[in-house]
mmJSON file of the N, C-alpha and C atoms, coordinates in Angstrom:
{"data_MODEL":{"atom_site":{
"group_PDB":["ATOM","ATOM","ATOM","ATOM","ATOM","ATOM","ATOM","ATOM","ATOM","ATOM","ATOM","ATOM","ATOM","ATOM","ATOM","ATOM","ATOM","ATOM","ATOM","ATOM","ATOM","ATOM","ATOM","ATOM","ATOM","ATOM","ATOM","ATOM","ATOM","ATOM","ATOM","ATOM","ATOM","ATOM","ATOM","ATOM","ATOM","ATOM","ATOM","ATOM","ATOM","ATOM","ATOM","ATOM","ATOM","ATOM","ATOM","ATOM","ATOM","ATOM","ATOM","ATOM","ATOM","ATOM","ATOM","ATOM","ATOM","ATOM","ATOM","ATOM","ATOM","ATOM","ATOM","ATOM","ATOM","ATOM","ATOM","ATOM","ATOM","ATOM","ATOM","ATOM","ATOM","ATOM","ATOM","ATOM","ATOM","ATOM","ATOM","ATOM","ATOM","ATOM","ATOM","ATOM","ATOM","ATOM","ATOM","ATOM","ATOM","ATOM","ATOM","ATOM","ATOM","ATOM","ATOM","ATOM","ATOM","ATOM","ATOM","ATOM","ATOM","ATOM","ATOM","ATOM","ATOM","ATOM","ATOM","ATOM","ATOM","ATOM","ATOM","ATOM","ATOM","ATOM","ATOM","ATOM","ATOM","ATOM","ATOM","ATOM","ATOM","ATOM","ATOM","ATOM","ATOM","ATOM","ATOM","ATOM","ATOM","ATOM","ATOM","ATOM","ATOM","ATOM","ATOM","ATOM","ATOM","ATOM","ATOM","ATOM","ATOM","ATOM","ATOM","ATOM","ATOM","ATOM","ATOM","ATOM","ATOM","ATOM","ATOM","ATOM","ATOM","ATOM","ATOM","ATOM","ATOM","ATOM","ATOM","ATOM","ATOM","ATOM","ATOM","ATOM","ATOM","ATOM","ATOM","ATOM","ATOM","ATOM","ATOM","ATOM","ATOM","ATOM","ATOM","ATOM","ATOM","ATOM","ATOM","ATOM","ATOM","ATOM","ATOM","ATOM","ATOM","ATOM","ATOM","ATOM","ATOM","ATOM","ATOM","ATOM","ATOM","ATOM","ATOM","ATOM","ATOM","ATOM","ATOM","ATOM","ATOM","ATOM","ATOM","ATOM","ATOM","ATOM","ATOM","ATOM","ATOM","ATOM","ATOM","ATOM","ATOM","ATOM","ATOM","ATOM","ATOM","ATOM","ATOM","ATOM","ATOM","ATOM","ATOM","ATOM","ATOM","ATOM","ATOM","ATOM","ATOM","ATOM","ATOM","ATOM","ATOM","ATOM","ATOM","ATOM","ATOM","ATOM","ATOM","ATOM","ATOM","ATOM","ATOM","ATOM","ATOM","ATOM"],
"id":[1,2,3,4,5,6,7,8,9,10,11,12,13,14,15,16,17,18,19,20,21,22,23,24,25,26,27,28,29,30,31,32,33,34,35,36,37,38,39,40,41,42,43,44,45,46,47,48,49,50,51,52,53,54,55,56,57,58,59,60,61,62,63,64,65,66,67,68,69,70,71,72,73,74,75,76,77,78,79,80,81,82,83,84,85,86,87,88,89,90,91,92,93,94,95,96,97,98,99,100,101,102,103,104,105,106,107,108,109,110,111,112,113,114,115,116,117,118,119,120,121,122,123,124,125,126,127,128,129,130,131,132,133,134,135,136,137,138,139,140,141,142,143,144,145,146,147,148,149,150,151,152,153,154,155,156,157,158,159,160,161,162,163,164,165,166,167,168,169,170,171,172,173,174,175,176,177,178,179,180,181,182,183,184,185,186,187,188,189,190,191,192,193,194,195,196,197,198,199,200,201,202,203,204,205,206,207,208,209,210,211,212,213,214,215,216,217,218,219,220,221,222,223,224,225,226,227,228,229,230,231,232,233,234,235,236,237,238,239,240,241,242,243,244,245,246],
"type_symbol":["N","C","C","N","C","C","N","C","C","N","C","C","N","C","C","N","C","C","N","C","C","N","C","C","N","C","C","N","C","C","N","C","C","N","C","C","N","C","C","N","C","C","N","C","C","N","C","C","N","C","C","N","C","C","N","C","C","N","C","C","N","C","C","N","C","C","N","C","C","N","C","C","N","C","C","N","C","C","N","C","C","N","C","C","N","C","C","N","C","C","N","C","C","N","C","C","N","C","C","N","C","C","N","C","C","N","C","C","N","C","C","N","C","C","N","C","C","N","C","C","N","C","C","N","C","C","N","C","C","N","C","C","N","C","C","N","C","C","N","C","C","N","C","C","N","C","C","N","C","C","N","C","C","N","C","C","N","C","C","N","C","C","N","C","C","N","C","C","N","C","C","N","C","C","N","C","C","N","C","C","N","C","C","N","C","C","N","C","C","N","C","C","N","C","C","N","C","C","N","C","C","N","C","C","N","C","C","N","C","C","N","C","C","N","C","C","N","C","C","N","C","C","N","C","C","N","C","C","N","C","C","N","C","C","N","C","C","N","C","C","N","C","C","N","C","C"],
"label_atom_id":["N","CA","C","N","CA","C","N","CA","C","N","CA","C","N","CA","C","N","CA","C","N","CA","C","N","CA","C","N","CA","C","N","CA","C","N","CA","C","N","CA","C","N","CA","C","N","CA","C","N","CA","C","N","CA","C","N","CA","C","N","CA","C","N","CA","C","N","CA","C","N","CA","C","N","CA","C","N","CA","C","N","CA","C","N","CA","C","N","CA","C","N","CA","C","N","CA","C","N","CA","C","N","CA","C","N","CA","C","N","CA","C","N","CA","C","N","CA","C","N","CA","C","N","CA","C","N","CA","C","N","CA","C","N","CA","C","N","CA","C","N","CA","C","N","CA","C","N","CA","C","N","CA","C","N","CA","C","N","CA","C","N","CA","C","N","CA","C","N","CA","C","N","CA","C","N","CA","C","N","CA","C","N","CA","C","N","CA","C","N","CA","C","N","CA","C","N","CA","C","N","CA","C","N","CA","C","N","CA","C","N","CA","C","N","CA","C","N","CA","C","N","CA","C","N","CA","C","N","CA","C","N","CA","C","N","CA","C","N","CA","C","N","CA","C","N","CA","C","N","CA","C","N","CA","C","N","CA","C","N","CA","C","N","CA","C","N","CA","C","N","CA","C","N","CA","C","N","CA","C","N","CA","C","N","CA","C"],
"label_alt_id":[null,null,null,null,null,null,null,null,null,null,null,null,null,null,null,null,null,null,null,null,null,null,null,null,null,null,null,null,null,null,null,null,null,null,null,null,null,null,null,null,null,null,null,null,null,null,null,null,null,null,null,null,null,null,null,null,null,null,null,null,null,null,null,null,null,null,null,null,null,null,null,null,null,null,null,null,null,null,null,null,null,null,null,null,null,null,null,null,null,null,null,null,null,null,null,null,null,null,null,null,null,null,null,null,null,null,null,null,null,null,null,null,null,null,null,null,null,null,null,null,null,null,null,null,null,null,null,null,null,null,null,null,null,null,null,null,null,null,null,null,null,null,null,null,null,null,null,null,null,null,null,null,null,null,null,null,null,null,null,null,null,null,null,null,null,null,null,null,null,null,null,null,null,null,null,null,null,null,null,null,null,null,null,null,null,null,null,null,null,null,null,null,null,null,null,null,null,null,null,null,null,null,null,null,null,null,null,null,null,null,null,null,null,null,null,null,null,null,null,null,null,null,null,null,null,null,null,null,null,null,null,null,null,null,null,null,null,null,null,null,null,null,null,null,null,null],
"label_comp_id":["MET","MET","MET","PHE","PHE","PHE","ARG","ARG","ARG","CYS","CYS","CYS","HIS","HIS","HIS","LEU","LEU","LEU","CYS","CYS","CYS","ARG","ARG","ARG","GLU","GLU","GLU","VAL","VAL","VAL","VAL","VAL","VAL","PRO","PRO","PRO","PRO","PRO","PRO","ASN","ASN","ASN","THR","THR","THR","ARG","ARG","ARG","PRO","PRO","PRO","ILE","ILE","ILE","ARG","ARG","ARG","ARG","ARG","ARG","VAL","VAL","VAL","VAL","VAL","VAL","GLU","GLU","GLU","THR","THR","THR","ARG","ARG","ARG","ASP","ASP","ASP","ARG","ARG","ARG","GLN","GLN","GLN","TYR","TYR","TYR","PRO","PRO","PRO","PHE","PHE","PHE","ARG","ARG","ARG","PRO","PRO","PRO","THR","THR","THR","ALA","ALA","ALA","ASN","ASN","ASN","ARG","ARG","ARG","PHE","PHE","PHE","LYS","LYS","LYS","ARG","ARG","ARG","LYS","LYS","LYS","PRO","PRO","PRO","ARG","ARG","ARG","VAL","VAL","VAL","ASP","ASP","ASP","ASP","ASP","ASP","PRO","PRO","PRO","ASP","ASP","ASP","ARG","ARG","ARG","LYS","LYS","LYS","LYS","LYS","LYS","GLY","GLY","GLY","ARG","ARG","ARG","ILE","ILE","ILE","ARG","ARG","ARG","TYR","TYR","TYR","ARG","ARG","ARG","ASP","ASP","ASP","ASP","ASP","ASP","PRO","PRO","PRO","GLY","GLY","GLY","GLY","GLY","GLY","ALA","ALA","ALA","GLY","GLY","GLY","ARG","ARG","ARG","GLU","GLU","GLU","ILE","ILE","ILE","VAL","VAL","VAL","ARG","ARG","ARG","GLU","GLU","GLU","VAL","VAL","VAL","LEU","LEU","LEU","LEU","LEU","LEU","CYS","CYS","CYS","ALA","ALA","ALA","ALA","ALA","ALA","CYS","CYS","CYS","ALA","ALA","ALA","ALA","ALA","ALA","GLY","GLY","GLY","ARG","ARG","ARG","HIS","HIS","HIS"],
"label_asym_id":["A","A","A","A","A","A","A","A","A","A","A","A","A","A","A","A","A","A","A","A","A","A","A","A","A","A","A","A","A","A","A","A","A","A","A","A","A","A","A","A","A","A","A","A","A","A","A","A","A","A","A","A","A","A","A","A","A","A","A","A","A","A","A","A","A","A","A","A","A","A","A","A","A","A","A","A","A","A","A","A","A","A","A","A","A","A","A","A","A","A","A","A","A","A","A","A","A","A","A","A","A","A","A","A","A","A","A","A","A","A","A","A","A","A","A","A","A","A","A","A","A","A","A","A","A","A","A","A","A","A","A","A","A","A","A","A","A","A","A","A","A","A","A","A","A","A","A","A","A","A","A","A","A","A","A","A","A","A","A","A","A","A","A","A","A","A","A","A","A","A","A","A","A","A","A","A","A","A","A","A","A","A","A","A","A","A","A","A","A","A","A","A","A","A","A","A","A","A","A","A","A","A","A","A","A","A","A","A","A","A","A","A","A","A","A","A","A","A","A","A","A","A","A","A","A","A","A","A","A","A","A","A","A","A","A","A","A","A","A","A","A","A","A","A","A","A"],
"label_entity_id":["1","1","1","1","1","1","1","1","1","1","1","1","1","1","1","1","1","1","1","1","1","1","1","1","1","1","1","1","1","1","1","1","1","1","1","1","1","1","1","1","1","1","1","1","1","1","1","1","1","1","1","1","1","1","1","1","1","1","1","1","1","1","1","1","1","1","1","1","1","1","1","1","1","1","1","1","1","1","1","1","1","1","1","1","1","1","1","1","1","1","1","1","1","1","1","1","1","1","1","1","1","1","1","1","1","1","1","1","1","1","1","1","1","1","1","1","1","1","1","1","1","1","1","1","1","1","1","1","1","1","1","1","1","1","1","1","1","1","1","1","1","1","1","1","1","1","1","1","1","1","1","1","1","1","1","1","1","1","1","1","1","1","1","1","1","1","1","1","1","1","1","1","1","1","1","1","1","1","1","1","1","1","1","1","1","1","1","1","1","1","1","1","1","1","1","1","1","1","1","1","1","1","1","1","1","1","1","1","1","1","1","1","1","1","1","1","1","1","1","1","1","1","1","1","1","1","1","1","1","1","1","1","1","1","1","1","1","1","1","1","1","1","1","1","1","1"],
"label_seq_id":[1,1,1,2,2,2,3,3,3,4,4,4,5,5,5,6,6,6,7,7,7,8,8,8,9,9,9,10,10,10,11,11,11,12,12,12,13,13,13,14,14,14,15,15,15,16,16,16,17,17,17,18,18,18,19,19,19,20,20,20,21,21,21,22,22,22,23,23,23,24,24,24,25,25,25,26,26,26,27,27,27,28,28,28,29,29,29,30,30,30,31,31,31,32,32,32,33,33,33,34,34,34,35,35,35,36,36,36,37,37,37,38,38,38,39,39,39,40,40,40,41,41,41,42,42,42,43,43,43,44,44,44,45,45,45,46,46,46,47,47,47,48,48,48,49,49,49,50,50,50,51,51,51,52,52,52,53,53,53,54,54,54,55,55,55,56,56,56,57,57,57,58,58,58,59,59,59,60,60,60,61,61,61,62,62,62,63,63,63,64,64,64,65,65,65,66,66,66,67,67,67,68,68,68,69,69,69,70,70,70,71,71,71,72,72,72,73,73,73,74,74,74,75,75,75,76,76,76,77,77,77,78,78,78,79,79,79,80,80,80,81,81,81,82,82,82],
"pdbx_PDB_ins_code":[null,null,null,null,null,null,null,null,null,null,null,null,null,null,null,null,null,null,null,null,null,null,null,null,null,null,null,null,null,null,null,null,null,null,null,null,null,null,null,null,null,null,null,null,null,null,null,null,null,null,null,null,null,null,null,null,null,null,null,null,null,null,null,null,null,null,null,null,null,null,null,null,null,null,null,null,null,null,null,null,null,null,null,null,null,null,null,null,null,null,null,null,null,null,null,null,null,null,null,null,null,null,null,null,null,null,null,null,null,null,null,null,null,null,null,null,null,null,null,null,null,null,null,null,null,null,null,null,null,null,null,null,null,null,null,null,null,null,null,null,null,null,null,null,null,null,null,null,null,null,null,null,null,null,null,null,null,null,null,null,null,null,null,null,null,null,null,null,null,null,null,null,null,null,null,null,null,null,null,null,null,null,null,null,null,null,null,null,null,null,null,null,null,null,null,null,null,null,null,null,null,null,null,null,null,null,null,null,null,null,null,null,null,null,null,null,null,null,null,null,null,null,null,null,null,null,null,null,null,null,null,null,null,null,null,null,null,null,null,null,null,null,null,null,null,null],
"Cartn_x":[59.042,58.096,58.031,56.838,56.654,55.402,55.236,54.055,53.138,51.882,50.895,50.715,50.74,50.621,49.204,48.221,46.834,46.354,46.522,46.031,47.127,48.38,49.533,49.828,49.291,49.56,50.895,51.623,52.851,52.463,52.935,52.597,53.634,53.231,54.174,55.305,56.395,57.517,57.112,57.855,57.662,56.306,55.69,54.453,54.799,54.415,54.733,53.775,54.314,53.427,52.736,51.587,50.864,51.069,51.655,51.973,50.836,50.393,49.368,49.901,49.725,50.154,49.125,49.61,48.73,48.771,49.948,50.083,51.024,50.651,51.491,51.586,52.517,52.645,52.99,52.619,52.985,54.437,55.113,56.53,56.844,57.666,58.158,59.6,59.905,61.253,61.911,63.129,63.763,64.33,64.558,65.215,66.671,67.196,68.595,69.272,70.178,70.864,71.869,71.974,72.88,72.809,71.606,71.424,71.453,70.973,70.876,72.005,72.819,73.977,73.684,73.985,73.781,74.773,74.977,75.863,75.016,75.469,74.766,75.394,74.579,75.086,75.55,76.662,77.118,76.188,76.014,75.19,75.941,75.229,75.833,76.504,75.897,76.408,77.546,77.949,79.002,80.164,81.196,82.294,83.225,83.208,84.104,83.559,82.35,81.738,82.367,82.571,83.16,82.221,82.794,81.975,81.796,80.6,80.333,80.357,79.936,79.921,78.932,79.372,78.531,77.78,76.482,75.609,74.931,74.472,73.767,72.432,71.432,70.116,69.718,68.947,68.448,67.258,67.131,65.959,65.027,63.819,62.966,62.382,62.437,61.831,60.328,59.604,58.145,57.559,56.338,55.608,55.268,55.145,54.807,54.342,54.183,53.756,54.768,55.037,55.946,55.188,55.617,55.048,55.702,54.881,55.379,55.384,54.281,54.173,53.377,53.845,53.112,53.127,52.148,52.04,52.12,52.563,52.61,51.397,50.626,49.409,49.466,48.782,48.599,47.468,47.3,46.28,44.873,44.616,43.274,42.938,43.875,43.621,43.507,44.285,44.211,42.88,42.306,41.019,39.862,40.138,39.105,38.382,38.995,38.343,38.61,39.514,39.768,39.115],
"Cartn_y":[89.759,88.778,87.626,87.113,85.932,85.22,84.018,83.235,83.176,83.523,83.489,82.04,81.806,80.446,79.913,80.773,80.322,80.062,81.044,80.894,80.471,80.433,80.008,80.933,82.153,83.143,83.837,84.188,84.965,86.436,87.102,88.503,89.376,90.528,91.402,91.9,92.343,92.872,94.101,94.368,95.507,95.501,94.348,94.2,93.517,94.152,93.574,92.428,91.346,90.247,90.568,90.003,90.123,88.806,88.885,87.678,87.373,86.122,85.673,84.493,84.551,83.47,82.353,81.143,79.991,79.109,79.003,78.098,78.714,78.612,79.075,77.971,78.146,77.184,77.93,77.334,77.893,77.566,78.472,78.276,78.774,78.049,78.457,78.913,80.105,80.64,80.542,80.012,79.815,81.113,81.11,82.207,82.243,83.446,83.585,84.65,84.247,85.248,86.046,87.323,88.283,88.21,88.174,88.059,89.417,90.454,91.774,92.668,93.151,93.979,95.41,96.384,97.778,98.654,99.865,100.837,101.803,102.064,102.996,104.374,105.379,106.741,107.278,108.02,108.594,109.71,109.818,110.898,112.216,113.285,114.594,115.071,114.77,115.293,114.462,113.371,112.505,112.433,113.294,113.297,112.087,111.366,110.228,108.935,108.948,107.729,107.367,106.072,105.621,105.926,106.28,106.518,105.194,104.979,103.784,102.5,102.547,101.369,100.347,99.121,98.079,97.363,97.237,96.547,95.382,94.426,93.263,93.119,92.711,92.43,91.009,90.386,89.042,89.107,88.084,87.929,86.965,87.411,86.56,85.355,85.342,84.231,84.397,83.277,83.35,82.512,82.85,82.096,83.022,82.44,83.222,82.335,82.93,82.188,82.425,81.384,81.468,81.143,81.766,81.463,80.194,79.217,77.975,78.079,78.623,78.702,79.943,80.627,81.751,81.643,82.246,82.175,83.573,83.662,84.915,84.962,86.034,86.151,87.377,87.29,88.458,89.3,90.503,91.406,90.842,90.182,89.623,88.507,87.629,86.529,87.038,88.044,88.597,89.286,89.874,90.535,89.55,88.3,87.284,87.27,87.834,87.894,86.673,85.796,84.573,83.388],
"Cartn_z":[84.536,84.048,85.022,85.191,86.009,85.526,85.974,85.62,86.831,86.642,87.72,88.169,89.464,89.978,89.91,89.699,89.657,88.223,87.326,85.956,84.978,85.425,84.633,83.454,83.438,82.387,82.66,81.599,81.746,81.813,82.84,83.083,82.38,81.804,81.096,82.001,81.397,82.196,83.01,84.069,84.966,85.66,85.792,86.547,87.854,88.949,90.251,90.576,91.11,91.51,92.836,93.027,94.287,95.023,96.201,96.968,97.934,97.948,98.873,99.672,100.966,101.845,101.762,101.479,101.334,102.575,103.196,104.329,105.366,106.638,107.738,108.785,109.733,110.828,112.108,113.234,114.527,114.812,115.511,115.781,117.186,117.919,119.224,119.057,119.548,119.46,120.838,120.937,122.237,122.816,124.115,124.802,124.358,124.038,123.613,124.46,125.338,126.158,125.327,125.623,124.97,123.441,122.907,121.46,120.764,121.433,120.818,121.318,120.397,120.716,120.262,121.112,120.733,121.472,120.946,121.581,122.38,123.571,124.434,124.279,124.05,123.89,125.241,125.254,126.527,126.988,128.293,128.839,128.685,128.539,128.336,129.621,130.778,132.042,132.636,131.99,132.521,131.526,131.655,130.68,130.811,131.958,132.154,131.561,131.137,130.609,129.268,129.039,127.773,126.616,125.492,124.305,123.572,123.097,122.317,123.132,124.367,125.212,124.656,124.51,123.924,125.037,124.842,125.787,125.081,125.864,125.333,126.05,125.311,125.88,125.491,126.353,126.084,125.143,124.306,123.458,124.183,124.555,125.371,124.645,123.32,122.593,122.548,122.492,122.491,121.387,121.015,119.996,118.834,117.653,116.477,115.35,114.179,112.994,111.883,111.1,109.959,108.681,107.582,106.273,105.757,105.397,104.812,103.299,102.746,101.291,100.904,99.867,99.314,97.797,97.154,95.703,95.117,93.85,93.107,92.192,92.274,91.484,90.597,89.448,88.597,89.191,88.698,89.247,89.057,87.939,87.681,88.659,88.921,89.858,91.291,91.636,92.989,93.231,92.197,92.319,92.214,91.851,91.742,90.409,89.363,88.048,87.195,87.615,86.822,87.436],
"occupancy":[1.0,1.0,1.0,1.0,1.0,1.0,1.0,1.0,1.0,1.0,1.0,1.0,1.0,1.0,1.0,1.0,1.0,1.0,1.0,1.0,1.0,1.0,1.0,1.0,1.0,1.0,1.0,1.0,1.0,1.0,1.0,1.0,1.0,1.0,1.0,1.0,1.0,1.0,1.0,1.0,1.0,1.0,1.0,1.0,1.0,1.0,1.0,1.0,1.0,1.0,1.0,1.0,1.0,1.0,1.0,1.0,1.0,1.0,1.0,1.0,1.0,1.0,1.0,1.0,1.0,1.0,1.0,1.0,1.0,1.0,1.0,1.0,1.0,1.0,1.0,1.0,1.0,1.0,1.0,1.0,1.0,1.0,1.0,1.0,1.0,1.0,1.0,1.0,1.0,1.0,1.0,1.0,1.0,1.0,1.0,1.0,1.0,1.0,1.0,1.0,1.0,1.0,1.0,1.0,1.0,1.0,1.0,1.0,1.0,1.0,1.0,1.0,1.0,1.0,1.0,1.0,1.0,1.0,1.0,1.0,1.0,1.0,1.0,1.0,1.0,1.0,1.0,1.0,1.0,1.0,1.0,1.0,1.0,1.0,1.0,1.0,1.0,1.0,1.0,1.0,1.0,1.0,1.0,1.0,1.0,1.0,1.0,1.0,1.0,1.0,1.0,1.0,1.0,1.0,1.0,1.0,1.0,1.0,1.0,1.0,1.0,1.0,1.0,1.0,1.0,1.0,1.0,1.0,1.0,1.0,1.0,1.0,1.0,1.0,1.0,1.0,1.0,1.0,1.0,1.0,1.0,1.0,1.0,1.0,1.0,1.0,1.0,1.0,1.0,1.0,1.0,1.0,1.0,1.0,1.0,1.0,1.0,1.0,1.0,1.0,1.0,1.0,1.0,1.0,1.0,1.0,1.0,1.0,1.0,1.0,1.0,1.0,1.0,1.0,1.0,1.0,1.0,1.0,1.0,1.0,1.0,1.0,1.0,1.0,1.0,1.0,1.0,1.0,1.0,1.0,1.0,1.0,1.0,1.0,1.0,1.0,1.0,1.0,1.0,1.0,1.0,1.0,1.0,1.0,1.0,1.0],
"B_iso_or_equiv":[0.0,0.0,0.0,0.0,0.0,0.0,0.0,0.0,0.0,0.0,0.0,0.0,0.0,0.0,0.0,0.0,0.0,0.0,0.0,0.0,0.0,0.0,0.0,0.0,0.0,0.0,0.0,0.0,0.0,0.0,0.0,0.0,0.0,0.0,0.0,0.0,0.0,0.0,0.0,0.0,0.0,0.0,0.0,0.0,0.0,0.0,0.0,0.0,0.0,0.0,0.0,0.0,0.0,0.0,0.0,0.0,0.0,0.0,0.0,0.0,0.0,0.0,0.0,0.0,0.0,0.0,0.0,0.0,0.0,0.0,0.0,0.0,0.0,0.0,0.0,0.0,0.0,0.0,0.0,0.0,0.0,0.0,0.0,0.0,0.0,0.0,0.0,0.0,0.0,0.0,0.0,0.0,0.0,0.0,0.0,0.0,0.0,0.0,0.0,0.0,0.0,0.0,0.0,0.0,0.0,0.0,0.0,0.0,0.0,0.0,0.0,0.0,0.0,0.0,0.0,0.0,0.0,0.0,0.0,0.0,0.0,0.0,0.0,0.0,0.0,0.0,0.0,0.0,0.0,0.0,0.0,0.0,0.0,0.0,0.0,0.0,0.0,0.0,0.0,0.0,0.0,0.0,0.0,0.0,0.0,0.0,0.0,0.0,0.0,0.0,0.0,0.0,0.0,0.0,0.0,0.0,0.0,0.0,0.0,0.0,0.0,0.0,0.0,0.0,0.0,0.0,0.0,0.0,0.0,0.0,0.0,0.0,0.0,0.0,0.0,0.0,0.0,0.0,0.0,0.0,0.0,0.0,0.0,0.0,0.0,0.0,0.0,0.0,0.0,0.0,0.0,0.0,0.0,0.0,0.0,0.0,0.0,0.0,0.0,0.0,0.0,0.0,0.0,0.0,0.0,0.0,0.0,0.0,0.0,0.0,0.0,0.0,0.0,0.0,0.0,0.0,0.0,0.0,0.0,0.0,0.0,0.0,0.0,0.0,0.0,0.0,0.0,0.0,0.0,0.0,0.0,0.0,0.0,0.0,0.0,0.0,0.0,0.0,0.0,0.0,0.0,0.0,0.0,0.0,0.0,0.0],
"pdbx_formal_charge":[null,null,null,null,null,null,null,null,null,null,null,null,null,null,null,null,null,null,null,null,null,null,null,null,null,null,null,null,null,null,null,null,null,null,null,null,null,null,null,null,null,null,null,null,null,null,null,null,null,null,null,null,null,null,null,null,null,null,null,null,null,null,null,null,null,null,null,null,null,null,null,null,null,null,null,null,null,null,null,null,null,null,null,null,null,null,null,null,null,null,null,null,null,null,null,null,null,null,null,null,null,null,null,null,null,null,null,null,null,null,null,null,null,null,null,null,null,null,null,null,null,null,null,null,null,null,null,null,null,null,null,null,null,null,null,null,null,null,null,null,null,null,null,null,null,null,null,null,null,null,null,null,null,null,null,null,null,null,null,null,null,null,null,null,null,null,null,null,null,null,null,null,null,null,null,null,null,null,null,null,null,null,null,null,null,null,null,null,null,null,null,null,null,null,null,null,null,null,null,null,null,null,null,null,null,null,null,null,null,null,null,null,null,null,null,null,null,null,null,null,null,null,null,null,null,null,null,null,null,null,null,null,null,null,null,null,null,null,null,null,null,null,null,null,null,null],
"auth_seq_id":[1,1,1,2,2,2,3,3,3,4,4,4,5,5,5,6,6,6,7,7,7,8,8,8,9,9,9,10,10,10,11,11,11,12,12,12,13,13,13,14,14,14,15,15,15,16,16,16,17,17,17,18,18,18,19,19,19,20,20,20,21,21,21,22,22,22,23,23,23,24,24,24,25,25,25,26,26,26,27,27,27,28,28,28,29,29,29,30,30,30,31,31,31,32,32,32,33,33,33,34,34,34,35,35,35,36,36,36,37,37,37,38,38,38,39,39,39,40,40,40,41,41,41,42,42,42,43,43,43,44,44,44,45,45,45,46,46,46,47,47,47,48,48,48,49,49,49,50,50,50,51,51,51,52,52,52,53,53,53,54,54,54,55,55,55,56,56,56,57,57,57,58,58,58,59,59,59,60,60,60,61,61,61,62,62,62,63,63,63,64,64,64,65,65,65,66,66,66,67,67,67,68,68,68,69,69,69,70,70,70,71,71,71,72,72,72,73,73,73,74,74,74,75,75,75,76,76,76,77,77,77,78,78,78,79,79,79,80,80,80,81,81,81,82,82,82],
"auth_comp_id":["MET","MET","MET","PHE","PHE","PHE","ARG","ARG","ARG","CYS","CYS","CYS","HIS","HIS","HIS","LEU","LEU","LEU","CYS","CYS","CYS","ARG","ARG","ARG","GLU","GLU","GLU","VAL","VAL","VAL","VAL","VAL","VAL","PRO","PRO","PRO","PRO","PRO","PRO","ASN","ASN","ASN","THR","THR","THR","ARG","ARG","ARG","PRO","PRO","PRO","ILE","ILE","ILE","ARG","ARG","ARG","ARG","ARG","ARG","VAL","VAL","VAL","VAL","VAL","VAL","GLU","GLU","GLU","THR","THR","THR","ARG","ARG","ARG","ASP","ASP","ASP","ARG","ARG","ARG","GLN","GLN","GLN","TYR","TYR","TYR","PRO","PRO","PRO","PHE","PHE","PHE","ARG","ARG","ARG","PRO","PRO","PRO","THR","THR","THR","ALA","ALA","ALA","ASN","ASN","ASN","ARG","ARG","ARG","PHE","PHE","PHE","LYS","LYS","LYS","ARG","ARG","ARG","LYS","LYS","LYS","PRO","PRO","PRO","ARG","ARG","ARG","VAL","VAL","VAL","ASP","ASP","ASP","ASP","ASP","ASP","PRO","PRO","PRO","ASP","ASP","ASP","ARG","ARG","ARG","LYS","LYS","LYS","LYS","LYS","LYS","GLY","GLY","GLY","ARG","ARG","ARG","ILE","ILE","ILE","ARG","ARG","ARG","TYR","TYR","TYR","ARG","ARG","ARG","ASP","ASP","ASP","ASP","ASP","ASP","PRO","PRO","PRO","GLY","GLY","GLY","GLY","GLY","GLY","ALA","ALA","ALA","GLY","GLY","GLY","ARG","ARG","ARG","GLU","GLU","GLU","ILE","ILE","ILE","VAL","VAL","VAL","ARG","ARG","ARG","GLU","GLU","GLU","VAL","VAL","VAL","LEU","LEU","LEU","LEU","LEU","LEU","CYS","CYS","CYS","ALA","ALA","ALA","ALA","ALA","ALA","CYS","CYS","CYS","ALA","ALA","ALA","ALA","ALA","ALA","GLY","GLY","GLY","ARG","ARG","ARG","HIS","HIS","HIS"],
"auth_asym_id":["A","A","A","A","A","A","A","A","A","A","A","A","A","A","A","A","A","A","A","A","A","A","A","A","A","A","A","A","A","A","A","A","A","A","A","A","A","A","A","A","A","A","A","A","A","A","A","A","A","A","A","A","A","A","A","A","A","A","A","A","A","A","A","A","A","A","A","A","A","A","A","A","A","A","A","A","A","A","A","A","A","A","A","A","A","A","A","A","A","A","A","A","A","A","A","A","A","A","A","A","A","A","A","A","A","A","A","A","A","A","A","A","A","A","A","A","A","A","A","A","A","A","A","A","A","A","A","A","A","A","A","A","A","A","A","A","A","A","A","A","A","A","A","A","A","A","A","A","A","A","A","A","A","A","A","A","A","A","A","A","A","A","A","A","A","A","A","A","A","A","A","A","A","A","A","A","A","A","A","A","A","A","A","A","A","A","A","A","A","A","A","A","A","A","A","A","A","A","A","A","A","A","A","A","A","A","A","A","A","A","A","A","A","A","A","A","A","A","A","A","A","A","A","A","A","A","A","A","A","A","A","A","A","A","A","A","A","A","A","A","A","A","A","A","A","A"],
"auth_atom_id":["N","CA","C","N","CA","C","N","CA","C","N","CA","C","N","CA","C","N","CA","C","N","CA","C","N","CA","C","N","CA","C","N","CA","C","N","CA","C","N","CA","C","N","CA","C","N","CA","C","N","CA","C","N","CA","C","N","CA","C","N","CA","C","N","CA","C","N","CA","C","N","CA","C","N","CA","C","N","CA","C","N","CA","C","N","CA","C","N","CA","C","N","CA","C","N","CA","C","N","CA","C","N","CA","C","N","CA","C","N","CA","C","N","CA","C","N","CA","C","N","CA","C","N","CA","C","N","CA","C","N","CA","C","N","CA","C","N","CA","C","N","CA","C","N","CA","C","N","CA","C","N","CA","C","N","CA","C","N","CA","C","N","CA","C","N","CA","C","N","CA","C","N","CA","C","N","CA","C","N","CA","C","N","CA","C","N","CA","C","N","CA","C","N","CA","C","N","CA","C","N","CA","C","N","CA","C","N","CA","C","N","CA","C","N","CA","C","N","CA","C","N","CA","C","N","CA","C","N","CA","C","N","CA","C","N","CA","C","N","CA","C","N","CA","C","N","CA","C","N","CA","C","N","CA","C","N","CA","C","N","CA","C","N","CA","C","N","CA","C","N","CA","C","N","CA","C","N","CA","C","N","CA","C","N","CA","C"],
"pdbx_PDB_model_num":[1,1,1,1,1,1,1,1,1,1,1,1,1,1,1,1,1,1,1,1,1,1,1,1,1,1,1,1,1,1,1,1,1,1,1,1,1,1,1,1,1,1,1,1,1,1,1,1,1,1,1,1,1,1,1,1,1,1,1,1,1,1,1,1,1,1,1,1,1,1,1,1,1,1,1,1,1,1,1,1,1,1,1,1,1,1,1,1,1,1,1,1,1,1,1,1,1,1,1,1,1,1,1,1,1,1,1,1,1,1,1,1,1,1,1,1,1,1,1,1,1,1,1,1,1,1,1,1,1,1,1,1,1,1,1,1,1,1,1,1,1,1,1,1,1,1,1,1,1,1,1,1,1,1,1,1,1,1,1,1,1,1,1,1,1,1,1,1,1,1,1,1,1,1,1,1,1,1,1,1,1,1,1,1,1,1,1,1,1,1,1,1,1,1,1,1,1,1,1,1,1,1,1,1,1,1,1,1,1,1,1,1,1,1,1,1,1,1,1,1,1,1,1,1,1,1,1,1,1,1,1,1,1,1,1,1,1,1,1,1,1,1,1,1,1,1]
}}}
């Protein structure tokens, strides 16, 4: 059960809410060295190679968008019937 943020009606149990993004913002993500950790699989033709060797990769960062606010809507409000 939840209350629709638009019409303020209480929705029956076991009804999934429909989420709508209302506000977003631009975001700059910084460069992060050795942020991503993973295991490298050993090659089949090289029996001397260590198993499960851990490697690191840099995260380049960049630009993106983040959700600031979203609302929960009932099916009627999401379809525009209210």
